[in-house]
C-alpha angles and dihedrals in degrees: 000000000000119000120272098254093051090046091051091053091050091048091050090050091053092049093050091072087086096231132106115273119194120225090242092052092049092047091052093048092049097040094236139105125275088247089060089049090055091051091048091049089053090051091052090051090052088054090055102263111135101224108179125203110228121221122235097015097056087227143125136245132184109240136189115275135204091243132042111251122196112296123234110218129168120223097270092045092051092051091046092052092048093050091046092051092049090050091048090053088066096035132114098258107106118233096012096096097083093042091052092049092050091051091046091052091052092048095048090051091062099038114110113248094257092056094041087055092052093050094047092046091055092046096050092046095049125088121190111220121201129004129278124254125267112310117255126205116250087218089058092049091049093047091052093043091050091051089050091050095046094042092233125150113256121223115199147153113245127199114210122218087258092056102254120133126221134180110239137186121196145160103245117221110169146345113234125196104206124170108315097340143068117229134192116216109204144151106254108223097205096041092043091219144085117281139178120224127194105237093214088062094048129091115186117224127209140270104035119229132253124302119268140194109256116246124222109272117264115263086008090280130052093216091056090046094052092045091051093047094048097038100052120354096059094054126086092227119048133174143173120214133182109233115208093226133075116265093246095060096044098042094081090060093055110092123206111284094014100101149303122266119213119191117235106170139320092290106040147024140188124251118202108198139169137191143163095255139023091243090056089052090053092051094048094048097045092044088072089072096221138106116272144176122215106239100173141348145112120308088246089066093059090049091049091051091052091049092050091049091049091051091051092049091046090052090056093047097047092043093056095253098118113167112268128233 
């Protein structure tokens, strides 16, 4: 039989699966009697872990307590939490930096040397390039999230990119972290349509509005909807091209904000893309390194493609690499 401390850790690990465990099942897993399981459960409760006895199944479940007892993390979980806290310290949520660093310091103090070395190695070898987006208030995020959870209309003041403020009322669906910004996807009451709102331009107003029945998400998925809105509809120049590759193989070469891939068949897919100039569209499309057919776009895009092709051919001719045969 293993020693008591090791057995308690194993018991706690079994209970953290968030499903009912019968006393007989726990006893079999631990190699002890059900009476020993009951004593160990009592010891966990004395340490602050809220182990609840479940009715009907004569089992146990780990519940949520009023205080935070010691956490049980395996090696990979501990490293993941440390990396996440360090990332949050440089993230776009205002006021969370110091809190994340305090929590990270506490965690690193209790990490065993081998894990502390892994975390520090990753930190010293990592360089953050580019700044984050505009900072958002955690209170604003929580107010929006609470309205989403409670299915209550959200009233807020919204500042447009041109600086004007409007009073808005919407049925909030989801918060989406995309690229360097946070977005709210919501059904705009006055516009009678789905809209995306930059959270850093949004100021919730109280009280919230009446409850509502949630609508099915736009495009079947809010992440796809936001990607489509940001990748094409917000740009002055938009195009759709048929890529001569299946969507699965080309998706990994599409970076966030570049475009939206739509499967067609097992040999091709559509790419909806937008940019601030025809030449930028040409660069984005050709950077995918695959054959394509222009399915739709402004006339300037066709001209830009011809100019790019002429420049490439001229580079071969002037460099002495004229096409053979």
